[in-house]
N, C-alpha and C positions, 0 to 999 in steps of 0.2 A: 487724623486722617486717619481712615480705616485701613485694616490691615489687606483688604481687598478691593479693589478699584471698583468703586460703583458704574454700573452702564449706561453711557449714553442714549440718547433716543434712539440713533439708527444703529445702535449695537443689540439694543433691547429685541429680544424673540418676539415674532408676531403675536404669538398667544400670550403673553406675558403684556404687551402695550394696553389692550382695555384695562387690565387692573391699575396700572400706573394712572390710565387717564380717571379712574374713578377717583383713585386717591388726591390728584390735582383739583379734580372738581371739589373735593372736601375740604383739602389745606392748602390751596393754593398752589402746591407745588409737588413734585414728585419726590417721596421722604426717600434719603439715603440708602436705610435700611433694607428699603423695598425695592430699590433701585440695584442692591447688591444679591438679594435673594432671587431676582428676574433670572440670576444665568441659570436658576433651576425654576422653571416657570411650573412645573408642577408642583413642588415644595411652596413657590408663590400662591396658587390658587388654593391648595388645602390648608396653608395658614390662614387666608382670608375667610375662608367657610369654619374653621375652628375658632375665630375671632368673632364671626356672627352668631356661631351656634352659643357661645359663654356670655355675648353681651347680655346686659341688663340681667344677670344673676347675682352680681355684685354693685351695691351701690358706689356713683361716681368717686365720691373722694378715696373711697377704698381701695379703689381700683387703680387709681391715680398715683397714691401713695406705692401701692406694690408694684408699678413700673419704674417708679423714681429709684425704690431702694435696688429692685432689679439693675437698672440701669449703674446705680451706684457700686455693686457688687462686683460687677464686670468690667467697669473703667468705662463706661459709655459718655462721651461727653456731648449731653443733650439738654 
């Protein structure tokens, strides 16, 4: 259980909903970390832009291993 409660769809600010809709199309659901970040829509959109900017710069396997290791280091259960 995250320390900060993820927002429900009706609680999400209007400017954050399109971003979450894109995630739902990509992954089949709105991912919990982004539902938490949606509390700050500007940060949500900027994190998406950063992700888009750096995508493709590292091979997929290395990227996934880095994500997994970062999650282990902060105790993220995913």
